[in-house]
N, C-alpha and C positions, 0 to 999 in steps of 0.2 A: 505495402503494409498500410492498413487503414488507421484512422485516428485512434480508435479504441485499442488496437493492438500496440500502437506506439506508446500510448499512455500506460498500458499494462506492463510493457517491457521496462519503461522508466521506473514504475513502482517496484517491479521485481528487483531491479538493480539497486535501488535505494534500500529495499528490504534486506538484500544480501549484505549490503554495507552495515546496516544496523545489527544484523546477527554477528557479523565479524567484530564489530565494536563491542557488543555485549560479551562475547567470549574474551576479548582483550581485557575489558573492565572487570571480568571475574577474577583475573589474576593481577590486575593493576588498578585497584579501586580508588586510588588517590591521584590518578593522572587527570589533572584538570583539563588539559587539552583534549584528551579523548572524550571526556564528559561533554565538553563544548561541541565537539563533532557529533556525538551521539544526539544531543539535544537539537542541534541544527538539522540533522537528517530526519529526526523524528517529526519536527515541524513540517519539513518538506513533504514527508510521506503522508502526514495527516491532511495537508492541503491538497495534494494530488489525489488522494483517495476520496476526499470530499468532492472535488471537482469531477472525478471520474463517475462517482455514484450519482451525481446530479445530471450528468450528460448521458450516461448509458444505463447502468444498473448497479445496485449496491454490491460492494465487494464482501462486506460482512453485514450481518443483521443490524449492527450498530449504525450503519449508513443508510438504512432503508427508508427513512423519512416518511413515517406512516400518516402524517397529517394530510398529505396531498393524495397519494396513490400508493398502493401496495405493489412494490416493484421487485420484491425479493425473488420471485419465481421467474423473472425476465432474463436472468443470466443464462447463457448457453451452457449446456452440460458437457462435461469433459469428453464423452464419447461422441459428441457432435463435431469434433475436429478442431476445437479452438485451442487446445493445449499443444498442438504440434507446431 
């Protein structure tokens, strides 16, 4: 597994954790520990997404950093085999 695939896997794991925490917080909105976990993993995801976008290609348009070079179209397309 190359470096970009490892980072994408790590981001997807954290993203799954965030979705799980959001579902929990929908029914337990006053759980301070869950909010701390959510904020912690949100910061990690933002950091990893920023790093990934700088090294490889932007994951969303928000990370495209237009001041230097337009990289939005550099990402491989799903039918090119990167999703398997």
